[in-house]
Legacy VTK file of the C-alpha trace (Angstrom):
# vtk DataFile Version 3.0
C-alpha trace
ASCII
DATASET POLYDATA
POINTS 305 float
4.975 76.924 168.527
4.245 74.585 171.459
3.869 75.970 174.953
7.019 75.866 177.098
7.490 72.776 179.223
7.311 73.666 182.917
9.653 71.792 185.230
8.458 72.406 188.773
10.872 70.421 190.906
14.508 69.411 190.858
13.436 65.766 191.134
11.377 66.201 187.957
14.428 67.628 186.166
16.483 64.606 187.256
13.840 62.205 185.963
13.594 63.956 182.596
17.368 63.758 182.123
17.712 60.131 183.194
19.448 60.882 186.492
19.046 59.285 189.902
16.897 61.150 192.409
18.639 64.211 193.907
20.338 63.856 197.297
18.273 66.823 198.499
14.849 67.859 197.128
15.786 71.566 197.006
19.327 71.537 195.595
21.346 69.487 193.147
24.772 69.444 191.517
24.801 67.728 188.121
27.777 66.877 185.938
27.022 66.927 182.212
28.371 63.531 181.291
27.349 60.248 179.737
24.503 59.654 182.182
22.958 63.047 181.400
20.365 62.557 178.648
20.801 65.029 175.773
17.862 66.857 174.284
16.657 65.615 170.914
17.401 67.771 167.843
14.912 70.591 167.442
13.674 73.557 169.472
12.863 73.161 173.148
11.283 75.823 175.382
11.337 75.299 179.134
10.389 77.098 182.319
12.119 76.112 185.546
10.706 76.832 189.001
14.201 76.981 190.481
17.482 78.828 189.970
19.984 77.334 187.544
23.685 78.204 187.420
25.884 76.446 184.920
29.239 76.259 183.210
29.212 74.648 179.780
31.913 73.999 177.209
31.836 72.835 173.606
28.431 74.319 172.818
27.446 74.913 169.202
23.699 75.342 169.552
21.536 78.412 170.077
20.105 79.652 173.332
17.228 82.113 173.507
16.975 83.713 176.939
14.313 86.386 177.237
14.853 88.621 174.201
18.479 87.674 173.669
19.703 84.901 171.380
23.202 83.486 171.674
25.188 81.176 169.416
27.968 79.262 171.144
30.714 77.787 169.004
33.796 77.747 171.217
35.425 75.544 173.842
36.065 77.975 176.701
33.787 77.977 179.730
30.484 79.773 179.313
28.573 80.550 182.484
24.965 81.646 182.576
22.124 81.998 185.021
18.343 81.596 184.982
15.813 82.449 187.671
12.495 80.763 188.490
9.715 81.419 185.988
11.931 82.450 183.074
11.664 80.934 179.613
14.760 79.304 178.160
14.599 78.170 174.518
17.296 75.894 173.091
17.770 75.026 169.428
19.627 71.725 169.109
21.392 70.845 165.861
21.166 67.365 164.386
24.882 66.649 164.852
25.243 68.247 168.270
26.896 66.034 170.888
25.987 68.321 173.757
28.139 70.460 176.025
30.318 69.418 178.919
30.303 71.065 182.333
27.923 71.153 185.269
24.634 72.509 186.559
23.794 73.817 190.008
20.041 73.789 190.681
18.695 75.659 193.714
15.016 75.855 194.625
13.940 79.180 196.222
12.717 77.266 199.280
16.323 76.265 200.023
17.133 79.959 200.520
14.439 80.656 203.118
15.716 82.329 206.291
19.162 82.934 204.753
20.962 86.021 203.531
20.366 84.988 199.904
16.579 84.710 200.219
16.243 88.302 198.987
19.855 89.172 198.103
19.958 86.738 195.175
17.517 88.993 193.322
20.029 91.839 193.430
22.449 90.083 191.080
21.947 91.561 187.595
22.646 88.325 185.778
19.445 86.730 187.128
17.211 89.436 185.640
14.933 88.310 182.842
16.257 89.117 179.361
19.051 90.977 181.086
22.252 89.268 180.385
24.702 87.980 177.936
26.486 84.832 178.998
29.568 85.153 181.177
32.653 84.153 179.193
35.238 82.803 181.606
39.001 82.836 181.277
40.847 79.669 182.223
41.770 81.064 185.631
38.226 82.279 186.281
36.731 78.933 185.358
39.193 77.209 187.660
38.161 79.482 190.540
34.460 78.842 189.987
35.054 75.118 189.564
36.871 74.998 192.904
33.910 76.634 194.623
31.552 74.327 192.792
33.492 71.320 194.055
33.001 72.614 197.587
29.248 72.739 197.038
29.274 69.276 195.485
31.284 67.809 198.358
28.846 69.205 200.918
25.879 68.128 198.770
27.134 64.534 198.689
27.759 64.519 202.441
24.972 63.391 204.745
22.675 66.368 205.276
22.813 67.827 208.780
21.959 71.093 210.559
25.072 72.788 209.136
24.611 71.789 205.500
22.394 74.677 204.432
24.574 77.434 205.878
27.757 75.907 204.423
26.247 75.557 200.945
24.716 79.044 201.113
28.126 80.479 201.982
29.725 78.789 198.966
26.846 79.805 196.699
27.153 83.446 197.765
30.878 83.327 196.993
30.162 81.902 193.522
27.696 84.724 192.855
30.110 87.394 194.086
32.948 86.080 191.915
30.548 85.941 188.968
29.683 89.575 189.628
33.392 90.456 189.571
33.970 88.521 186.346
31.021 90.267 184.693
32.651 93.571 185.595
35.828 92.415 183.874
33.814 91.289 180.851
32.269 94.730 180.406
35.781 96.093 179.978
37.419 93.338 177.924
34.590 92.552 175.464
35.166 95.859 173.728
33.762 94.949 170.304
30.424 93.678 171.661
30.118 96.586 174.058
30.974 99.197 171.425
28.364 97.733 169.110
25.791 98.091 171.876
26.854 101.689 172.481
26.332 102.396 168.776
22.832 100.907 169.025
22.103 103.113 172.055
23.366 106.174 170.208
21.260 105.359 167.145
18.152 104.749 169.254
18.497 108.047 171.074
19.149 109.843 167.807
15.977 108.374 166.308
14.038 109.467 169.387
15.173 113.097 169.240
14.546 113.305 165.504
11.079 111.787 165.865
8.040 113.922 165.110
6.452 112.339 168.194
9.016 113.816 170.566
6.706 116.712 171.471
3.929 114.353 172.567
5.921 111.399 173.851
9.152 112.983 175.087
12.399 111.090 175.344
12.192 107.490 176.552
12.509 106.471 180.156
15.416 104.181 181.021
12.977 101.243 181.125
11.807 101.935 177.572
15.341 102.332 176.246
16.484 99.081 177.824
13.396 97.263 176.510
14.139 98.490 172.986
17.680 97.154 173.354
16.507 93.818 174.728
18.399 94.158 178.015
17.406 95.040 181.559
17.678 98.545 183.061
20.228 97.301 185.589
22.398 95.761 182.850
22.194 98.992 180.859
23.164 101.077 183.892
26.147 98.889 184.672
27.375 98.782 181.083
27.189 102.554 180.606
28.766 103.249 183.984
31.701 100.982 183.112
32.227 102.231 179.568
31.260 105.916 179.746
31.055 106.817 183.423
27.493 107.993 182.804
24.089 106.721 183.817
21.418 106.065 181.163
19.542 109.150 182.372
22.645 111.299 181.941
23.128 109.954 178.422
19.492 110.680 177.557
19.819 114.236 178.879
23.047 114.722 176.945
21.340 113.765 173.700
18.437 116.070 174.543
20.773 119.010 175.136
22.471 118.364 171.794
19.101 118.623 170.077
18.246 121.757 172.051
21.487 123.428 170.958
20.676 122.578 167.365
17.228 124.174 167.668
18.598 127.256 169.407
21.209 127.893 166.723
19.386 126.897 163.531
15.791 128.033 164.141
13.993 131.151 165.332
11.695 129.247 167.652
11.299 130.705 171.114
12.726 128.884 174.117
9.201 127.891 175.120
8.465 126.496 171.665
11.703 124.512 171.713
10.870 123.200 175.171
7.472 121.924 174.024
8.994 120.491 170.838
11.441 118.504 172.947
8.656 117.039 175.057
8.841 119.279 178.132
5.507 120.153 179.718
6.991 123.262 181.355
9.560 125.571 179.667
11.045 126.247 183.097
11.993 122.570 183.422
13.785 122.719 180.083
15.650 125.914 180.973
16.668 124.516 184.336
18.058 121.307 182.807
19.846 123.235 180.059
21.558 125.482 182.590
22.573 122.554 184.772
24.187 120.850 181.781
25.804 123.899 180.136
26.139 126.469 182.948
24.265 129.056 180.865
20.615 129.610 180.014
19.134 128.742 176.591
18.853 132.467 175.759
22.459 133.126 176.722
23.547 130.195 174.569
21.575 131.541 171.589
22.985 135.049 172.043
26.531 133.660 172.013
25.971 132.677 168.364
24.580 136.058 167.270
LINES 1 306
305 0 1 2 3 4 5 6 7 8 9 10 11 12 13 14 15 16 17 18 19 20 21 22 23 24 25 26 27 28 29 30 31 32 33 34 35 36 37 38 39 40 41 42 43 44 45 46 47 48 49 50 51 52 53 54 55 56 57 58 59 60 61 62 63 64 65 66 67 68 69 70 71 72 73 74 75 76 77 78 79 80 81 82 83 84 85 86 87 88 89 90 91 92 93 94 95 96 97 98 99 100 101 102 103 104 105 106 107 108 109 110 111 112 113 114 115 116 117 118 119 120 121 122 123 124 125 126 127 128 129 130 131 132 133 134 135 136 137 138 139 140 141 142 143 144 145 146 147 148 149 150 151 152 153 154 155 156 157 158 159 160 161 162 163 164 165 166 167 168 169 170 171 172 173 174 175 176 177 178 179 180 181 182 183 184 185 186 187 188 189 190 191 192 193 194 195 196 197 198 199 200 201 202 203 204 205 206 207 208 209 210 211 212 213 214 215 216 217 218 219 220 221 222 223 224 225 226 227 228 229 230 231 232 233 234 235 236 237 238 239 240 241 242 243 244 245 246 247 248 249 250 251 252 253 254 255 256 257 258 259 260 261 262 263 264 265 266 267 268 269 270 271 272 273 274 275 276 277 278 279 280 281 282 283 284 285 286 287 288 289 290 291 292 293 294 295 296 297 298 299 300 301 302 303 304
């Protein structure tokens, strides 16, 4: 597979897509219309050195973002986000006419000395391999489009000393609304979310049943999220929304289930069970068990005798 094509500047992106030079070297608003050159059929991998925020409709091709692959085959607005240095792979079908919508391109240099210079990194949807696309309702798309029009209007106006702060304000509002809509999506996309919860449950179950548990212990949140192909922050937010628990709490819960099984079905000592479950110190195991159950491992075992 060929190396990804690196697009360093917004002006370079404009040239590649047959567009006029951007009004500003560090920011651009692009409508996906007739003047926007479509990619040729095939697979294209690209790395952008700037942020990209977009709404697209009518997509029926595949996107590979980090470790996640998405197939779009619907007409409602789909919003997604990429950060500088991330690889985006697109598989274009022979008969694809290309999506409609718009792109907002923002170079990191445009954010210097503004509130978003560091704050933009706190938005989960910019994390590499973190996100699924944001599926917008009609009302949500209308709200984002209104804000986007504000950015476009300011972008097309002669640049002055106020331009950056006005655009930054609108951009921050777009990001905050996107954050809200993602929160709604966690709740309403029940089927997708439940499937992910089943995958989490199966992964944790395989960990606790593994013969390597004694030497490796249960996975850290980072390892669990990597195995799922999502970011730790995305995993935390999803579990908090759906279960009210953090990933660490869920891991501990699964560990306690296994401990109860060992305490009631084997004659292993508490220390032996602790080591089997990957604890270096039996005291750490006993302390966690009591925190989670309000009784000690020995008291729990005695309650079954």
